N, C-alpha and C positions, 0 to 999 in steps of 0.2 A: 749363175745357173750352170749345173754340170750337164754336159752333153753325153748321152749314152754312147759307148764305144763297142765295137765288135771286131774280133780278130778273124780274118779270113786267110785261107791258104790258096794261092793261085799258082798254077803251073803254066809257064809260058816259055816260048823259045828265048834263048839267051840274047838273040839279036834284038828282041823287043823290050828287054829289061831297062835299057836307058830311057826309052819312051815312057814306060810306066813310071819310072822314078821322076822324070821331068813333070809329067802330068800330076803325079801325087804331090810333088812339091808345090805346084801351082794351086792345088786345092787345099793345102795345109795338112795333108795326111802324112802319116809316118810309115815308111816302108823299111822292113828289115829282111835280111836274107837268112833263111834257115838251111843249114847244110845237113845232108844226109849223114847218118852215123857211118864212120869208117869201119870196114871189116878188119878184124884183127888178123895179122899174118901168122904163119906157122911158127915163126920164131917167138912172137909174143905169146902164143898159146903154150909153147914149150917152156918158156921162162915161168909162166904162171903154173904149169905142172910142177916144176921144180920147187917153187915157193910153197905150193900146197902139199908137197910131199908125195906126189903121184909119180914117183920115179922108183923103178925097181932094178936091182942088179942080179945077174945070174952068175953062178959059179962055173957053169959049163953049158954046153949046148942042150944037154938033157934037162938041166934045171930050167933053162929058158923055155924049152918046149912045154915043160910041166906048168910053168907060170902062164903061158899063153893059153893052154887048154883049160886052166882053172877058171 
């Protein structure tokens, strides 16, 4: 007979994580850690811009200003 399972997300202090893991192990439950997505840094965004072709070159200061105003 299959037992219905449910996934829950619980936010708790880091100091209590070992207690929760120990109690869960005793009950036969499975505990997994979900990490928050990491923010991309400016270098990673710049590399992506180059790969996607979002890079512009200016021949002069006037050309650069015209590109910025457009």
